[in-house]
C-alpha positions as CSV (number, residue, x, y, z in Angstrom):
1,M,16.5,-32.0,23.7
2,K,17.3,-28.3,23.8
3,S,17.8,-28.2,20.0
4,V,14.6,-29.9,19.4
5,L,12.8,-27.5,21.4
6,V,14.4,-24.6,19.8
7,S,13.8,-26.0,16.3
8,V,10.0,-26.4,17.3
9,L,9.8,-22.9,18.5
10,V,11.5,-21.5,15.4
11,L,9.2,-23.5,13.1
12,F,6.1,-22.4,15.1
13,C,7.3,-18.7,14.6
14,L,7.8,-19.1,11.0
15,C,4.4,-20.8,10.5
16,S,2.6,-18.5,12.7
17,E,2.8,-15.4,10.5
18,A,-0.4,-15.3,8.6
19,A,-1.1,-13.7,5.3
20,E,-2.8,-10.5,5.7
21,S,-5.3,-9.0,3.2
22,I,-6.5,-5.4,3.2
23,N,-9.6,-4.3,1.3
24,L,-8.5,-1.0,-0.2
25,H,-12.2,0.2,-0.4
26,D,-12.5,0.0,3.3
27,V,-9.4,2.1,3.8
28,A,-10.5,4.7,1.3
29,N,-13.9,5.0,2.7
30,T,-12.8,5.6,6.4
31,W,-10.0,8.2,5.5
32,E,-11.3,10.4,8.3
33,K,-10.3,7.7,10.8
34,S,-7.1,6.7,9.1
35,K,-5.8,9.8,7.6
36,A,-2.2,9.6,6.6
37,P,0.4,11.4,8.8
38,A,1.3,15.0,7.7
39,R,4.7,14.1,6.2
40,I,3.1,11.3,4.2
41,Q,0.2,13.7,3.0
42,Q,2.9,16.2,1.8
43,A,4.9,13.6,0.1
44,M,1.7,12.3,-1.7
45,E,0.7,15.9,-2.7
46,V,4.0,16.2,-4.6
47,L,3.8,12.7,-6.2
48,T,0.2,13.2,-7.4
49,K,0.4,17.0,-8.1
50,N,-1.5,17.0,-11.4
51,E,-4.2,14.5,-10.5
52,L,-4.8,16.4,-7.3
53,A,-5.1,19.7,-9.0
54,E,-7.8,18.1,-11.2
55,C,-9.7,16.7,-8.3
56,I,-9.7,20.0,-6.5
57,A,-10.9,21.9,-9.4
58,Y,-13.6,19.7,-10.8
59,S,-15.0,17.5,-8.0
60,P,-18.5,18.3,-7.2
61,D,-18.4,16.2,-4.1
62,L,-15.5,18.2,-2.4
63,T,-16.6,21.5,-1.1
64,N,-13.8,22.3,1.5
65,R,-10.4,22.8,-0.3
66,Q,-8.4,23.0,2.6
67,R,-9.7,19.7,3.9
68,L,-9.0,18.2,0.6
69,E,-5.6,19.6,0.1
70,R,-4.3,18.4,3.5
71,R,-6.3,15.4,4.6
72,I,-7.3,13.3,1.8
73,F,-5.1,10.3,1.8
74,S,-5.7,7.3,4.0
75,A,-2.9,5.2,5.5
76,V,-2.6,2.0,7.4
77,K,0.6,0.5,8.9
78,V,1.5,-2.8,7.3
79,D,4.1,-5.3,8.4
80,I,6.3,-6.2,5.3
81,G,9.4,-7.4,7.2
82,S,11.4,-4.4,7.9
83,D,12.9,-4.2,11.2
84,T,13.9,-0.5,11.2
85,N,11.7,1.2,8.7
86,E,7.8,2.0,9.1
87,T,5.7,0.9,6.1
88,L,2.4,2.3,5.2
89,L,-0.2,1.6,2.7
90,V,-1.4,5.0,1.5
91,V,-4.7,5.1,-0.4
92,S,-6.1,7.8,-2.6
93,P,-9.4,9.6,-1.5
94,S,-12.7,7.9,-2.2
95,K,-14.2,11.0,-3.7
96,C,-11.2,12.0,-6.1
97,W,-11.9,10.3,-9.3
98,D,-8.6,11.5,-11.0
99,L,-6.8,9.2,-8.5
100,R,-9.0,6.3,-8.9
101,G,-10.6,4.1,-11.5
102,V,-14.3,3.0,-11.8
103,H,-13.9,0.7,-9.0
104,A,-10.2,0.2,-8.3
105,I,-8.3,2.1,-5.6
106,R,-5.0,3.8,-6.3
107,Y,-2.5,3.1,-3.6
108,W,1.2,3.4,-2.8
109,M,3.2,1.2,-0.4
110,V,5.6,3.8,1.2
111,E,8.5,3.1,3.5
112,V,9.7,5.7,6.0
113,T,13.3,5.1,6.6
114,A,15.0,5.9,10.1
115,T,16.2,9.2,8.7
116,S,12.6,10.1,7.7
117,K,13.0,9.6,3.8
118,I,10.1,8.4,2.1
119,R,10.4,5.8,-0.7
120,V,7.6,4.4,-2.8
121,L,7.8,0.6,-2.9
122,L,4.7,-0.1,-4.9
123,D,2.4,2.2,-6.9
124,S,-0.7,0.5,-8.2
125,S,-4.7,0.4,-8.5
126,D,-6.5,-2.7,-7.2
127,D,-9.2,-3.8,-5.0
128,E,-7.3,-5.8,-2.5
129,I,-3.8,-6.4,-1.4
130,R,-2.5,-9.4,0.3
131,F,0.8,-9.7,2.1
132,E,1.9,-13.2,1.9
133,R,4.0,-15.3,4.2
134,S,6.7,-15.9,1.6
135,R,9.6,-13.4,1.5
136,T,12.1,-12.1,-1.0
137,K,15.1,-10.3,0.2
138,G,13.6,-10.1,3.7
139,Y,10.3,-8.4,2.6
140,R,6.9,-10.1,2.3
141,D,5.7,-11.1,-1.3
142,V,2.5,-9.3,-2.3
143,T,-0.4,-10.5,-4.3
144,T,-2.9,-7.9,-5.5
145,Y,-6.6,-8.6,-6.7
146,Y,-8.4,-6.4,-9.2
147,G,-12.1,-6.8,-10.5
148,T,-13.4,-10.1,-11.3
149,G,-10.4,-12.2,-10.5
150,S,-7.3,-10.6,-12.0
151,T,-4.2,-11.2,-9.7
152,C,-0.8,-9.9,-9.7
153,R,2.2,-11.2,-7.7
154,Y,5.0,-9.0,-6.6
155,R,8.4,-9.7,-5.2
156,F,10.8,-7.1,-3.6
157,N,13.9,-6.7,-5.7
158,G,15.9,-4.7,-2.9
159,R,14.4,-1.2,-4.0
160,T,10.8,-1.7,-5.0
161,Y,8.2,-4.5,-5.7
162,R,8.3,-5.9,-9.2
163,P,5.6,-8.1,-10.8
164,L,6.6,-11.8,-11.1
165,P,7.0,-13.3,-14.6
166,P,5.0,-14.3,-16.5
167,T,3.0,-11.2,-15.6
168,L,3.5,-8.3,-17.8
169,K,4.1,-4.9,-16.0
170,D,1.1,-3.4,-17.9
171,E,-1.3,-6.0,-16.6
172,C,-0.2,-5.1,-13.0
173,L,-0.8,-1.3,-13.1
């Protein structure tokens, strides 16, 4: 009887984890409420140095350079299955066109390790990202949505998220 109860509880826990979708436009448009922590801001400034310089120099919508230089990236915590590391979905600023497409939002899924190292797990441009219930190597699988129905599926390979075949990498950028 005890083993049946434990089996039912385990099954309930496995089935209760719902897929989670995040609209990247919502995150980008509320960056003042969800700005990335300082260490993430600094890492993103290094990662996007050239695009950021273009944005600062040529964007008519951005008038306060200091605000732009230090507080432009939004971030939301996401649960991808890591028990020890913090994972953030970092989104490019809504007014920085050098870091965005016509409608797609550039984003990075970053993991902050216990020793405060930051590693990029996924770098893409899409409209929405969905964290699936299924897992690979302990991390949740990801589906991204772009435009009028284009989707890409990603799985964790132990270091980063990679597109699933038969999807070509170029189609998922």
